C-alpha positions as CSV (number, residue, x, y, z in Angstrom):
1,X,61.4,40.3,69.0
2,X,62.4,42.9,71.5
3,X,60.4,46.1,71.6
4,X,63.5,48.2,70.6
5,X,63.9,46.0,67.5
6,X,60.3,46.2,66.2
7,X,58.6,49.5,67.0
8,X,54.9,49.6,67.6
9,X,52.7,50.8,64.7
10,X,51.4,49.8,61.3
11,X,54.0,48.4,58.9
12,X,53.3,47.9,55.2
13,X,55.2,45.4,53.0
14,X,57.7,46.9,50.5
15,X,56.9,44.8,47.5
16,X,60.0,46.0,45.6
17,X,62.1,44.3,48.3
18,X,60.0,41.2,49.1
19,X,59.2,37.9,47.4
20,X,56.5,35.3,47.7
21,X,57.8,32.2,46.2
22,X,57.0,28.5,46.0
23,X,58.3,25.2,44.7
24,X,56.5,21.9,43.8
25,X,57.7,18.5,42.7
26,X,57.3,18.0,38.9
27,X,57.3,14.5,37.2
28,X,58.5,13.1,40.5
29,X,62.1,14.0,39.6
30,X,62.6,17.7,39.8
31,X,61.0,20.9,41.3
32,X,59.4,23.8,39.5
33,X,59.8,27.1,41.3
34,X,57.7,30.2,40.9
35,X,56.6,33.4,42.5
36,X,53.7,35.8,42.7
37,X,54.3,39.2,41.3
38,X,51.4,41.1,43.1
39,X,50.8,40.8,46.8
40,X,50.1,43.1,49.8
41,X,50.6,42.7,53.5
42,X,50.1,44.8,56.6
43,X,51.8,44.1,59.9
44,X,50.3,45.5,63.1
45,X,52.7,45.7,66.0
46,X,51.3,46.6,69.5
47,X,53.6,47.5,72.5
48,X,54.3,43.8,73.0
49,X,55.7,42.7,69.5
50,X,55.0,39.1,70.3
51,X,51.3,40.0,69.9
52,X,51.9,41.3,66.4
53,X,49.5,40.3,63.6
54,X,49.7,40.2,59.9
55,X,47.2,40.2,57.0
56,X,48.2,39.4,53.5
57,X,46.6,39.1,50.0
58,X,48.2,37.5,47.0
59,X,46.8,38.1,43.4
60,X,46.4,34.5,42.2
61,X,46.7,35.6,38.5
62,X,50.1,37.1,39.1
63,X,51.8,33.7,39.2
64,X,55.1,33.6,37.4
65,X,57.0,30.3,36.8
66,X,58.9,31.8,33.8
67,X,56.9,29.7,31.4
68,X,53.9,31.5,29.8
69,X,52.0,28.3,28.8
70,X,52.4,26.7,32.3
71,X,51.3,30.0,34.0
72,X,48.2,30.1,31.8
73,X,47.4,26.5,32.7
74,X,47.8,27.2,36.4
75,X,45.4,30.2,36.1
76,X,42.8,27.9,34.6
77,X,40.0,25.9,36.3
78,X,42.4,22.9,36.4
79,X,44.4,24.7,39.2
80,X,43.6,28.2,40.6
81,X,40.4,29.3,38.7
82,X,41.6,32.9,38.9
83,X,38.4,34.2,37.4
84,X,36.4,33.0,40.4
85,X,39.3,33.1,42.9
86,X,41.3,36.3,42.2
87,X,43.1,36.3,45.6
88,X,44.6,34.1,48.2
89,X,44.5,35.5,51.8
90,X,46.4,34.9,55.0
91,X,45.4,36.2,58.5
92,X,47.6,35.5,61.4
93,X,46.2,34.0,64.6
94,X,49.2,34.0,66.9
95,X,53.0,33.9,67.2
96,X,55.0,31.5,69.4
97,X,58.7,31.5,70.2
98,X,60.7,28.5,68.7
99,X,64.3,28.8,69.9
100,X,65.7,32.0,68.5
101,X,63.0,32.1,65.8
102,X,59.2,31.9,65.8
103,X,56.1,30.0,64.5
104,X,53.5,32.3,62.9
105,X,50.1,30.6,63.0
106,X,47.3,31.7,60.8
107,X,44.5,30.9,58.4
108,X,45.3,30.6,54.7
109,X,42.5,30.8,52.1
110,X,42.9,29.4,48.6
111,X,40.0,28.8,46.3
112,X,37.5,29.5,49.1
113,X,39.2,26.8,51.2
114,X,40.4,28.1,54.6
115,X,42.8,26.0,56.7
116,X,45.2,26.7,59.6
117,X,48.9,26.8,58.7
118,X,52.1,27.4,60.6
119,X,55.0,29.3,59.1
120,X,58.5,29.0,60.4
121,X,59.4,32.7,61.0
122,X,62.7,34.3,61.3
123,X,63.0,38.0,62.3
124,X,65.9,39.4,60.4
125,X,66.1,42.6,62.3
126,X,65.2,46.2,61.8
127,X,66.9,49.4,60.8
128,X,66.4,53.1,60.0
129,X,67.1,53.6,56.3
130,X,68.8,56.7,54.8
131,X,65.4,58.2,54.1
132,X,64.3,58.1,57.7
133,X,62.0,55.0,57.4
134,X,61.9,52.2,59.9
135,X,62.4,48.9,58.1
136,X,62.1,45.3,59.3
137,X,62.8,42.1,57.6
138,X,61.3,38.6,58.0
139,X,61.8,35.2,56.3
140,X,59.0,32.6,56.5
141,X,58.4,29.2,55.1
142,X,55.9,26.4,55.2
143,X,54.7,23.3,53.3
144,X,51.0,22.9,52.4
145,X,48.9,20.3,50.6
146,X,47.5,21.8,47.4
147,X,44.7,19.2,47.4
148,X,43.6,20.4,50.9
149,X,43.1,23.8,49.4
150,X,41.0,22.6,46.4
151,X,43.8,22.6,43.9
152,X,43.1,18.9,43.3
153,X,43.9,18.1,39.7
154,X,45.2,14.6,39.2
155,X,47.6,14.0,36.4
156,X,49.0,10.4,36.9
157,X,52.0,9.3,34.9
158,X,52.0,6.0,33.1
159,X,55.2,5.0,34.9
160,X,53.7,5.8,38.3
161,X,53.5,8.9,40.4
162,X,52.0,12.2,39.2
163,X,53.0,15.1,37.1
164,X,52.5,17.7,39.8
165,X,53.2,16.8,43.5
166,X,50.8,17.6,46.3
167,X,53.2,19.3,48.6
168,X,53.9,23.0,47.9
169,X,56.7,24.7,49.7
170,X,56.1,28.4,50.3
171,X,59.0,30.7,51.0
172,X,58.6,34.4,51.8
173,X,61.1,37.1,52.3
174,X,59.4,40.3,53.4
175,X,60.6,43.8,54.1
176,X,58.2,46.1,55.8
177,X,58.3,49.9,56.4
178,X,56.6,51.5,59.4
179,X,54.0,54.1,58.6
180,X,54.4,57.6,60.2
């Protein structure tokens, strides 16, 4: 991330051009994919962009797997307990180069359980849009254990295995605009 590519300042996520998605193994044979409809993030970039930091919040009730019944179940005490845990949060703790890309380290909190995670981070570049706004894009991904974060429902199958896998893959495509 060269300084000319990512200008110093405060950058806010453009939610209309970003997505926070996930996938999880279902019935041991397929994957269910979903996304969160409501989220917010702020990227703070100092003169040295490799010292940038990000803070993000996800509205846990905004889960959307394109299945109303499943979404209601995920919002329940069996999974997210959204009444008691309305938000998930992420706060970065550092960035390291990894070849041409980066590793974004931070702390993720789900259901009052905070654990360190690492996201593989790709800086997709920056540009000045037709409206005079500086924009920057990033792609990030990681895999977490849902049980580690207190989403520990067990639903064993008679034939072996479980209905919902433990490993959750998180994929984020984020576009930010720099504030004047």
